[in-house]
N, C-alpha and C positions, 0 to 999 in steps of 0.2 A: 377733270377732277370734280365734276358736279355730283357724281354718284359714289362718293367715298363713304365707307362704313368702318367704324372703329369698334373694336371689342376687346374685352379683357378675358383671355382664356386662362382662367385661374389654375386649371389642372395642368397646363403646360408652363405656367409662370411666364406668360408672354402676352403682350398687347399685339393686336393684329390690325392691319389697315388693308381694306379691299377697295378696289376701284371696279365697281360692277361685280362681276364674278371673279375677277383676278386678284389674287393675293399679291400686293405690291410691296409691303414693308412689314417688318416685325420689330418689336422691341422687347428683349428678354429682361427679366428681373428676378431678384431674390427678395422676398418679403419675410422679415424675421419677427413681425408683430410690432416693431417700433420704427423700423426704417425700411425703405424700399430702395435697394441697390439696382440702378438701371445699368445692366451689364453689357448689352450688345444691341445696337441699332443696325438693322440690315435691310437694304432695299434690293429686291430681285434685280439682277443686272440689267435686264431688258427695260426696266422701269426707272433706272437711275437718271438723275438730271432734271426731275420734274418737281422736286421739293417734297417728296413723300416722307423722307426722314424727318424733316422739320414738322410736318403735319402730325405724324405719329408721336413725336416727342412732345409737342405742345398738348395734344389731346391726353397723353398719359399723365403729364404734369397736372393738367386740369383735373383729371379723374382722382389723382392722389390728393390734390389740394381739396377737392370737394369732399372726400372721405374725412379729411381733417384730423387724422390720428397717426400720421406717419411723416417722418422726415425723409428726404431724398439724398441718396449717395450717388453721384454721377461717376460710375466706374468707367463707362464707355467714353472714349475720347470725344465722340460726336456730341453726346449729351453734355459733357463738360463745356464744349464750345458753344452749344446752344444756350446754356446758362450764362456764359460770358456775354453773349449777344443780347440776353434778356435779364439784365441785372435787377430789374424790378421783381423778378421771381426768386431772387437769392434767399429770401426769408424761408423758403421751403427746404433749403439744404441743411443737412446735418451740420451742426457747428463742429469745427475741428477741435479735438480734445488735445490739450497740452498737459504734459505731466511734469 
């Protein structure tokens, strides 16, 4: 995992994680200008079990936080569980609206 590279492919609305030349994980999103809905975390089956989904989720959350102008909606179950395991990052989540 020493050679990991993270990128935001804005044209595909997808964060990507490569280990060397290998694409190991992606995190799809929808950005409406106010929120970023993280819709699907996927790790290539041959690379599962090495923590890549956690790495890409953390780096995506870091990137969104650094931009400072969006709230996060964790649509993907994995992203939701990641936020449950990292309650210190909950301030980035879109507040639930009640009517």
